[in-house]
Chimera marker file (.cmm) of the C-alpha trace (Angstrom):
<marker_set name="trace">
<marker id="1" x="-10.458" y="-27.252" z="-52.682" r="1" g="1" b="0" radius="0.5"/>
<marker id="2" x="-9.702" y="-29.032" z="-49.398" r="1" g="1" b="0" radius="0.5"/>
<marker id="3" x="-9.569" y="-32.422" z="-51.127" r="1" g="1" b="0" radius="0.5"/>
<marker id="4" x="-7.136" y="-31.045" z="-53.733" r="1" g="1" b="0" radius="0.5"/>
<marker id="5" x="-4.908" y="-29.750" z="-50.921" r="1" g="1" b="0" radius="0.5"/>
<marker id="6" x="-5.159" y="-33.136" z="-49.203" r="1" g="1" b="0" radius="0.5"/>
<marker id="7" x="-4.135" y="-34.918" z="-52.426" r="1" g="1" b="0" radius="0.5"/>
<marker id="8" x="-1.185" y="-32.575" z="-52.869" r="1" g="1" b="0" radius="0.5"/>
<marker id="9" x="-0.024" y="-33.224" z="-49.308" r="1" g="1" b="0" radius="0.5"/>
<marker id="10" x="-0.430" y="-36.992" z="-49.615" r="1" g="1" b="0" radius="0.5"/>
<marker id="11" x="1.309" y="-37.018" z="-52.982" r="1" g="1" b="0" radius="0.5"/>
<marker id="12" x="4.236" y="-35.084" z="-51.471" r="1" g="1" b="0" radius="0.5"/>
<marker id="13" x="4.555" y="-37.642" z="-48.684" r="1" g="1" b="0" radius="0.5"/>
<marker id="14" x="4.451" y="-40.515" z="-51.185" r="1" g="1" b="0" radius="0.5"/>
<marker id="15" x="7.108" y="-38.946" z="-53.363" r="1" g="1" b="0" radius="0.5"/>
<marker id="16" x="9.272" y="-38.043" z="-50.357" r="1" g="1" b="0" radius="0.5"/>
<marker id="17" x="9.211" y="-41.372" z="-48.565" r="1" g="1" b="0" radius="0.5"/>
<marker id="18" x="8.367" y="-43.716" z="-51.436" r="1" g="1" b="0" radius="0.5"/>
<marker id="19" x="5.837" y="-45.716" z="-49.408" r="1" g="1" b="0" radius="0.5"/>
<marker id="20" x="2.223" y="-45.492" z="-48.331" r="1" g="1" b="0" radius="0.5"/>
<marker id="21" x="0.416" y="-47.464" z="-45.679" r="1" g="1" b="0" radius="0.5"/>
<marker id="22" x="-3.293" y="-47.171" z="-46.422" r="1" g="1" b="0" radius="0.5"/>
<marker id="23" x="-5.494" y="-47.461" z="-43.352" r="1" g="1" b="0" radius="0.5"/>
<marker id="24" x="-7.996" y="-50.277" z="-43.594" r="1" g="1" b="0" radius="0.5"/>
<marker id="25" x="-6.556" y="-51.457" z="-46.911" r="1" g="1" b="0" radius="0.5"/>
<marker id="26" x="-8.376" y="-54.316" z="-48.545" r="1" g="1" b="0" radius="0.5"/>
<marker id="27" x="-7.262" y="-56.732" z="-51.240" r="1" g="1" b="0" radius="0.5"/>
<marker id="28" x="-9.204" y="-56.806" z="-54.503" r="1" g="1" b="0" radius="0.5"/>
<marker id="29" x="-9.113" y="-60.592" z="-54.268" r="1" g="1" b="0" radius="0.5"/>
<marker id="30" x="-10.727" y="-60.479" z="-50.809" r="1" g="1" b="0" radius="0.5"/>
<marker id="31" x="-13.951" y="-59.014" z="-49.495" r="1" g="1" b="0" radius="0.5"/>
<marker id="32" x="-12.888" y="-55.343" z="-49.650" r="1" g="1" b="0" radius="0.5"/>
<marker id="33" x="-13.365" y="-52.615" z="-52.216" r="1" g="1" b="0" radius="0.5"/>
<marker id="34" x="-11.285" y="-52.761" z="-55.384" r="1" g="1" b="0" radius="0.5"/>
<marker id="35" x="-10.232" y="-50.015" z="-57.750" r="1" g="1" b="0" radius="0.5"/>
<marker id="36" x="-12.486" y="-51.558" z="-60.374" r="1" g="1" b="0" radius="0.5"/>
<marker id="37" x="-15.473" y="-51.284" z="-58.025" r="1" g="1" b="0" radius="0.5"/>
<marker id="38" x="-14.651" y="-47.672" z="-57.197" r="1" g="1" b="0" radius="0.5"/>
<marker id="39" x="-14.406" y="-46.766" z="-60.889" r="1" g="1" b="0" radius="0.5"/>
<marker id="40" x="-17.732" y="-48.490" z="-61.548" r="1" g="1" b="0" radius="0.5"/>
<marker id="41" x="-19.248" y="-46.402" z="-58.720" r="1" g="1" b="0" radius="0.5"/>
<marker id="42" x="-18.198" y="-43.212" z="-60.495" r="1" g="1" b="0" radius="0.5"/>
<marker id="43" x="-14.944" y="-42.396" z="-58.687" r="1" g="1" b="0" radius="0.5"/>
<marker id="44" x="-12.399" y="-40.510" z="-60.790" r="1" g="1" b="0" radius="0.5"/>
<marker id="45" x="-8.626" y="-40.913" z="-60.772" r="1" g="1" b="0" radius="0.5"/>
<marker id="46" x="-7.144" y="-37.655" z="-59.499" r="1" g="1" b="0" radius="0.5"/>
<marker id="47" x="-3.452" y="-38.495" z="-59.101" r="1" g="1" b="0" radius="0.5"/>
<marker id="48" x="-0.933" y="-41.337" z="-59.289" r="1" g="1" b="0" radius="0.5"/>
<marker id="49" x="2.530" y="-41.713" z="-57.814" r="1" g="1" b="0" radius="0.5"/>
<marker id="50" x="5.220" y="-44.388" z="-58.097" r="1" g="1" b="0" radius="0.5"/>
<marker id="51" x="5.857" y="-46.473" z="-54.999" r="1" g="1" b="0" radius="0.5"/>
<marker id="52" x="8.851" y="-48.650" z="-55.792" r="1" g="1" b="0" radius="0.5"/>
<marker id="53" x="7.763" y="-51.090" z="-58.501" r="1" g="1" b="0" radius="0.5"/>
<marker id="54" x="4.093" y="-50.288" z="-57.802" r="1" g="1" b="0" radius="0.5"/>
<marker id="55" x="1.844" y="-47.231" z="-58.120" r="1" g="1" b="0" radius="0.5"/>
<marker id="56" x="-0.458" y="-45.527" z="-55.658" r="1" g="1" b="0" radius="0.5"/>
<marker id="57" x="-3.570" y="-44.110" z="-57.322" r="1" g="1" b="0" radius="0.5"/>
<marker id="58" x="-5.837" y="-41.546" z="-55.637" r="1" g="1" b="0" radius="0.5"/>
<marker id="59" x="-9.553" y="-41.573" z="-56.486" r="1" g="1" b="0" radius="0.5"/>
<marker id="60" x="-12.286" y="-39.091" z="-55.593" r="1" g="1" b="0" radius="0.5"/>
<marker id="61" x="-16.056" y="-38.747" z="-55.910" r="1" g="1" b="0" radius="0.5"/>
<marker id="62" x="-17.524" y="-35.690" z="-54.217" r="1" g="1" b="0" radius="0.5"/>
<marker id="63" x="-15.955" y="-35.514" z="-50.763" r="1" g="1" b="0" radius="0.5"/>
<marker id="64" x="-15.106" y="-39.242" z="-50.619" r="1" g="1" b="0" radius="0.5"/>
<marker id="65" x="-11.475" y="-40.177" z="-51.341" r="1" g="1" b="0" radius="0.5"/>
<marker id="66" x="-9.585" y="-43.466" z="-51.626" r="1" g="1" b="0" radius="0.5"/>
<marker id="67" x="-5.978" y="-44.482" z="-52.195" r="1" g="1" b="0" radius="0.5"/>
<marker id="68" x="-5.300" y="-47.685" z="-54.132" r="1" g="1" b="0" radius="0.5"/>
<marker id="69" x="-1.991" y="-49.509" z="-54.369" r="1" g="1" b="0" radius="0.5"/>
<marker id="70" x="-1.573" y="-51.223" z="-57.728" r="1" g="1" b="0" radius="0.5"/>
<marker id="71" x="0.226" y="-54.560" z="-57.386" r="1" g="1" b="0" radius="0.5"/>
<marker id="72" x="-0.538" y="-55.847" z="-60.876" r="1" g="1" b="0" radius="0.5"/>
<marker id="73" x="-2.975" y="-54.841" z="-63.578" r="1" g="1" b="0" radius="0.5"/>
<marker id="74" x="-5.681" y="-56.992" z="-61.981" r="1" g="1" b="0" radius="0.5"/>
<marker id="75" x="-4.766" y="-56.724" z="-58.289" r="1" g="1" b="0" radius="0.5"/>
<marker id="76" x="-5.093" y="-53.627" z="-56.118" r="1" g="1" b="0" radius="0.5"/>
<marker id="77" x="-5.504" y="-52.712" z="-52.443" r="1" g="1" b="0" radius="0.5"/>
<marker id="78" x="-7.739" y="-49.751" z="-51.672" r="1" g="1" b="0" radius="0.5"/>
<marker id="79" x="-8.551" y="-47.903" z="-48.513" r="1" g="1" b="0" radius="0.5"/>
<marker id="80" x="-10.511" y="-44.826" z="-47.512" r="1" g="1" b="0" radius="0.5"/>
<marker id="81" x="-8.368" y="-41.787" z="-46.753" r="1" g="1" b="0" radius="0.5"/>
<marker id="82" x="-11.142" y="-39.690" z="-45.220" r="1" g="1" b="0" radius="0.5"/>
<marker id="83" x="-14.250" y="-40.220" z="-43.127" r="1" g="1" b="0" radius="0.5"/>
<marker id="84" x="-16.563" y="-39.271" z="-46.025" r="1" g="1" b="0" radius="0.5"/>
<marker id="85" x="-15.591" y="-42.538" z="-47.769" r="1" g="1" b="0" radius="0.5"/>
<marker id="86" x="-16.796" y="-44.948" z="-45.119" r="1" g="1" b="0" radius="0.5"/>
<link id1="1" id2="2" r="1" g="1" b="0" radius="0.2"/>
<link id1="2" id2="3" r="1" g="1" b="0" radius="0.2"/>
<link id1="3" id2="4" r="1" g="1" b="0" radius="0.2"/>
<link id1="4" id2="5" r="1" g="1" b="0" radius="0.2"/>
<link id1="5" id2="6" r="1" g="1" b="0" radius="0.2"/>
<link id1="6" id2="7" r="1" g="1" b="0" radius="0.2"/>
<link id1="7" id2="8" r="1" g="1" b="0" radius="0.2"/>
<link id1="8" id2="9" r="1" g="1" b="0" radius="0.2"/>
<link id1="9" id2="10" r="1" g="1" b="0" radius="0.2"/>
<link id1="10" id2="11" r="1" g="1" b="0" radius="0.2"/>
<link id1="11" id2="12" r="1" g="1" b="0" radius="0.2"/>
<link id1="12" id2="13" r="1" g="1" b="0" radius="0.2"/>
<link id1="13" id2="14" r="1" g="1" b="0" radius="0.2"/>
<link id1="14" id2="15" r="1" g="1" b="0" radius="0.2"/>
<link id1="15" id2="16" r="1" g="1" b="0" radius="0.2"/>
<link id1="16" id2="17" r="1" g="1" b="0" radius="0.2"/>
<link id1="17" id2="18" r="1" g="1" b="0" radius="0.2"/>
<link id1="18" id2="19" r="1" g="1" b="0" radius="0.2"/>
<link id1="19" id2="20" r="1" g="1" b="0" radius="0.2"/>
<link id1="20" id2="21" r="1" g="1" b="0" radius="0.2"/>
<link id1="21" id2="22" r="1" g="1" b="0" radius="0.2"/>
<link id1="22" id2="23" r="1" g="1" b="0" radius="0.2"/>
<link id1="23" id2="24" r="1" g="1" b="0" radius="0.2"/>
<link id1="24" id2="25" r="1" g="1" b="0" radius="0.2"/>
<link id1="25" id2="26" r="1" g="1" b="0" radius="0.2"/>
<link id1="26" id2="27" r="1" g="1" b="0" radius="0.2"/>
<link id1="27" id2="28" r="1" g="1" b="0" radius="0.2"/>
<link id1="28" id2="29" r="1" g="1" b="0" radius="0.2"/>
<link id1="29" id2="30" r="1" g="1" b="0" radius="0.2"/>
<link id1="30" id2="31" r="1" g="1" b="0" radius="0.2"/>
<link id1="31" id2="32" r="1" g="1" b="0" radius="0.2"/>
<link id1="32" id2="33" r="1" g="1" b="0" radius="0.2"/>
<link id1="33" id2="34" r="1" g="1" b="0" radius="0.2"/>
<link id1="34" id2="35" r="1" g="1" b="0" radius="0.2"/>
<link id1="35" id2="36" r="1" g="1" b="0" radius="0.2"/>
<link id1="36" id2="37" r="1" g="1" b="0" radius="0.2"/>
<link id1="37" id2="38" r="1" g="1" b="0" radius="0.2"/>
<link id1="38" id2="39" r="1" g="1" b="0" radius="0.2"/>
<link id1="39" id2="40" r="1" g="1" b="0" radius="0.2"/>
<link id1="40" id2="41" r="1" g="1" b="0" radius="0.2"/>
<link id1="41" id2="42" r="1" g="1" b="0" radius="0.2"/>
<link id1="42" id2="43" r="1" g="1" b="0" radius="0.2"/>
<link id1="43" id2="44" r="1" g="1" b="0" radius="0.2"/>
<link id1="44" id2="45" r="1" g="1" b="0" radius="0.2"/>
<link id1="45" id2="46" r="1" g="1" b="0" radius="0.2"/>
<link id1="46" id2="47" r="1" g="1" b="0" radius="0.2"/>
<link id1="47" id2="48" r="1" g="1" b="0" radius="0.2"/>
<link id1="48" id2="49" r="1" g="1" b="0" radius="0.2"/>
<link id1="49" id2="50" r="1" g="1" b="0" radius="0.2"/>
<link id1="50" id2="51" r="1" g="1" b="0" radius="0.2"/>
<link id1="51" id2="52" r="1" g="1" b="0" radius="0.2"/>
<link id1="52" id2="53" r="1" g="1" b="0" radius="0.2"/>
<link id1="53" id2="54" r="1" g="1" b="0" radius="0.2"/>
<link id1="54" id2="55" r="1" g="1" b="0" radius="0.2"/>
<link id1="55" id2="56" r="1" g="1" b="0" radius="0.2"/>
<link id1="56" id2="57" r="1" g="1" b="0" radius="0.2"/>
<link id1="57" id2="58" r="1" g="1" b="0" radius="0.2"/>
<link id1="58" id2="59" r="1" g="1" b="0" radius="0.2"/>
<link id1="59" id2="60" r="1" g="1" b="0" radius="0.2"/>
<link id1="60" id2="61" r="1" g="1" b="0" radius="0.2"/>
<link id1="61" id2="62" r="1" g="1" b="0" radius="0.2"/>
<link id1="62" id2="63" r="1" g="1" b="0" radius="0.2"/>
<link id1="63" id2="64" r="1" g="1" b="0" radius="0.2"/>
<link id1="64" id2="65" r="1" g="1" b="0" radius="0.2"/>
<link id1="65" id2="66" r="1" g="1" b="0" radius="0.2"/>
<link id1="66" id2="67" r="1" g="1" b="0" radius="0.2"/>
<link id1="67" id2="68" r="1" g="1" b="0" radius="0.2"/>
<link id1="68" id2="69" r="1" g="1" b="0" radius="0.2"/>
<link id1="69" id2="70" r="1" g="1" b="0" radius="0.2"/>
<link id1="70" id2="71" r="1" g="1" b="0" radius="0.2"/>
<link id1="71" id2="72" r="1" g="1" b="0" radius="0.2"/>
<link id1="72" id2="73" r="1" g="1" b="0" radius="0.2"/>
<link id1="73" id2="74" r="1" g="1" b="0" radius="0.2"/>
<link id1="74" id2="75" r="1" g="1" b="0" radius="0.2"/>
<link id1="75" id2="76" r="1" g="1" b="0" radius="0.2"/>
<link id1="76" id2="77" r="1" g="1" b="0" radius="0.2"/>
<link id1="77" id2="78" r="1" g="1" b="0" radius="0.2"/>
<link id1="78" id2="79" r="1" g="1" b="0" radius="0.2"/>
<link id1="79" id2="80" r="1" g="1" b="0" radius="0.2"/>
<link id1="80" id2="81" r="1" g="1" b="0" radius="0.2"/>
<link id1="81" id2="82" r="1" g="1" b="0" radius="0.2"/>
<link id1="82" id2="83" r="1" g="1" b="0" radius="0.2"/>
<link id1="83" id2="84" r="1" g="1" b="0" radius="0.2"/>
<link id1="84" id2="85" r="1" g="1" b="0" radius="0.2"/>
<link id1="85" id2="86" r="1" g="1" b="0" radius="0.2"/>
</marker_set>
């Protein structure tokens, strides 16, 4: 229930300001975690919001949560949005 409230709050901020800065964001082309990797690990997409010409997608598995910024279909930047994810 807390994670759902967190997603609602984050989604409201994204919709209100139209931008998200993900802490510790990593590029899927670099050494960080990608959306593809998170999906393969069993994370589920819980919400998505437009961010200009891009989308921000929120993923969750248990108490762990990530936000991923879609640049293109094959390129994303993902970062943990809670301490359970690290």
